[in-house]
C-alpha positions in Angstrom: 0.0 0.0 0.0 1.2 3.5 -0.8 1.0 6.3 1.8 1.4 10.0 1.4 3.3 11.6 4.2 2.9 15.3 4.6 5.7 16.2 7.1 6.2 19.5 8.9 9.6 21.0 8.0 11.3 23.9 9.5 15.0 24.8 10.2 15.1 28.1 12.0 18.6 28.6 10.8 17.7 28.4 7.2 13.9 28.7 6.6 11.9 31.9 6.9 8.7 30.0 7.4 7.6 26.4 8.2 6.2 24.3 5.4 5.0 20.8 4.7 6.9 18.5 2.4 5.3 15.5 0.7 6.9 12.0 0.7 5.4 8.9 -0.8 6.1 5.7 1.1 5.1 2.2 -0.2 5.2 -1.0 1.8 3.7 -4.5 1.8 4.9 -5.3 5.3 3.6 -4.2 8.7 5.4 -1.0 9.6 5.2 1.5 12.4 5.0 5.2 11.8 8.5 5.5 13.2 9.8 2.8 10.9 8.3 4.6 7.9 9.9 7.9 9.0 13.3 6.2 9.4 13.0 4.7 5.8 12.0 8.1 4.4 15.0 9.7 6.1 17.4 7.0 5.0 16.2 6.7 1.4 14.6 10.0 0.5 15.8 12.9 2.6 18.7 12.5 5.1 18.0 16.0 6.5 14.7 15.1 8.0 15.0 15.5 11.8 13.0 13.6 14.5 13.7 11.9 17.8 13.6 8.3 18.7 15.5 5.8 20.9 14.0 2.6 22.3 11.4 1.9 19.6 9.4 0.0 22.2 7.1 2.7 23.6 9.3 2.9 26.8 11.4 6.0 26.4 8.9 8.5 25.1 11.3 10.1 22.7 9.3 9.8 19.5 6.2 11.6 20.6 4.6 13.7 17.8 1.3 14.6 16.2 -0.1 12.6 13.3 -3.4 13.5 11.7 -4.2 15.6 14.8 -3.5 12.7 17.2 -0.8 12.9 19.9 1.1 9.6 20.3 4.4 7.7 20.1 5.4 7.1 16.5 6.9 3.7 17.4 3.6 2.2 18.6 1.4 3.4 15.7 0.9 0.8 12.9 0.4 2.3 9.4 -2.1 -0.5 8.6 -4.3 0.5 11.5 -4.7 4.1 10.2 -8.0 5.1 8.5 -6.3 7.3 5.9 -3.4 6.7 3.6 -2.6 10.4 3.9 -0.6 11.1 7.1 0.1 14.6 8.3 2.9 14.7 10.8 3.7 17.6 13.0 5.9 18.3 16.0 4.6 18.6 19.6 3.0 22.1 20.1 3.7 24.3 23.1 7.4 23.8 22.7 9.9 25.6 20.5 10.9 23.9 17.3 14.6 23.1 17.0 14.3 21.4 13.6 11.4 19.7 11.8 9.8 17.3 14.3 12.4 18.0 17.0 11.3 20.3 19.8 13.1 21.9 22.8 12.0 19.9 25.8 13.8 22.2 28.3 10.6 23.9 29.6 9.1 20.5 30.3 12.2 19.3 32.2 12.4 22.6 34.1 8.8 22.2 35.3 9.6 18.7 36.4 12.6 19.8 38.4 10.6 22.4 40.2 8.4 19.8 41.9 11.5 17.9 43.2 10.5 14.5 41.7 12.1 12.2 44.3 11.3 10.6 47.5 11.7 12.4 50.9 12.1 9.4 53.2 12.3 9.5 56.9 15.9 10.6 57.8 16.1 7.8 60.3 17.6 4.9 58.5 15.7 1.7 59.0 17.2 -1.8 59.0 14.6 -3.1 56.6 14.9 -0.1 54.3 12.1 2.2 53.2 9.6 -0.4 52.2 6.0 0.1 50.9 3.0 -2.2 51.2 1.7 -3.7 47.9 -1.8 -2.1 48.5 -0.2 1.3 48.9 2.0 0.8 45.8 -1.1 0.0 43.8 -2.5 3.5 44.5 0.5 5.2 42.9 1.4 2.7 40.2 -0.3 4.4 37.4 1.7 7.6 38.0 4.9 5.6 38.1 4.2 4.5 34.5 4.7 8.0 33.1 7.5 8.0 30.5 7.9 11.8 30.2 7.0 11.9 26.5 5.5 15.4 26.7 2.2 14.6 25.0 0.2 15.9 28.0 2.3 19.0 28.2 1.9 19.8 24.5 -1.9 19.2 24.3 -2.6 21.3 27.4 -4.5 24.6 26.7 -3.2 26.1 29.9 0.4 25.6 29.0 -0.2 27.3 25.6 -1.4 30.5 27.3 0.4 30.6 30.7 4.1 30.0 30.9 3.9 29.7 34.7 1.9 26.5 34.5 3.9 23.4 35.3 1.9 21.0 33.2 0.2 17.7 33.9 3.2 15.5 33.8 5.1 17.4 36.6 2.0 17.7 38.8 1.0 14.1 38.4 4.6 13.0 39.2 4.5 15.1 42.3 1.3 13.4 43.4 3.1 10.0 42.9 5.5 11.0 45.6 3.1 12.9 47.9 0.8 9.9 47.9 3.7 7.6 48.7 3.5 6.8 52.5 7.3 6.8 52.7 7.4 10.5 51.6 7.9 12.9 54.5 8.3 16.2 52.7 6.9 19.1 54.7 3.7 20.9 53.7 5.7 24.1 53.1 7.4 22.3 50.1 4.1 22.2 48.3 3.6 26.0 48.4 4.9 26.4 44.8 2.2 24.1 43.4 -0.6 25.5 45.6 -0.9 28.3 43.0 -2.4 29.2 39.6 0.9 28.1 38.1 0.4 24.7 39.9 -2.7 22.6 40.6 -5.2 25.5 40.6 -4.2 26.5 37.0 -5.6 23.3 35.5 -8.8 23.8 33.5 -9.8 20.1 33.9 -10.5 19.6 30.3 -8.9 16.2 30.6 -7.1 16.3 27.2 -4.0 15.0 29.1 -5.9 11.9 30.1 -7.0 11.3 26.5 -3.5 11.5 24.9 -1.4 9.7 27.4 0.1 6.6 25.7 0.6 4.9 29.1 -2.9 5.7 30.5 -1.4 7.5 33.4 -4.5 9.9 33.6 -2.5 12.8 35.0 -5.6 15.0 35.5 -6.7 12.5 38.1 -3.4 13.1 40.0 -3.9 16.8 39.8 -7.4 16.5 41.2 -6.2 14.3 44.0 -3.3 16.7 44.7 -5.8 19.5 45.0 -7.8 17.5 47.6 -4.6 16.7 49.5 -3.6 20.4 49.7 -7.0 21.4 51.0 -7.0 18.6 53.6 -3.5 19.5 54.7 -4.5 23.2 55.0 -7.5 22.3 57.2 -5.3 20.2 59.4 -2.9 23.0 59.9 -5.7 25.4 60.7 -6.8 23.1 63.5 -3.3 22.4 64.7 -2.5 19.1 63.1 0.8 20.1 61.4 2.9 17.8 59.3 
């Protein structure tokens, strides 16, 4: 079957404006979208730029937009697509470095602000910092996040407010806050108890829809909101953490 790829092209060092370039790709075998892009680059245009690494939907590097859908190129089978015309674009809400490659720095900066690591009890325990299976199940979906950036790119709040941390960072924070081993003080959550944090979310749930790992980050944001309110009430009545 023959496919028409309309691929977004833009090199800020050479091009005045972005444009779409057509490539025809024919195959009789099962191919992923990423495999098709690799063959197009290898056989038709070696200047085509895009990211990939594991090719197993684990690393999140090949996230992009195809026919308006946000997903990982490595897990999309061409044969499963409804149209033989495939429009491929880079993730929005991030600066384009070249073609389908975007600058992920704002995404990583947002993640670093929430301190995405465990704050265990300073007292070292002989058995280590263990967690019960039933408690692990409550946070497992958030552990599955592969940092692909789809939720960040689809978010309408990120597109209009540079202060907003984005769904991935906030859901990752909830993963640690919900962990019974985490002992971070309530004061450490002040940066997310703002319009740039959990209260900036519009709850349109687009992040849930596009997540390739079904993390449902909006659920984590809602749970983090409840956690902040409960902790605030506890502090008012003298139950300080």
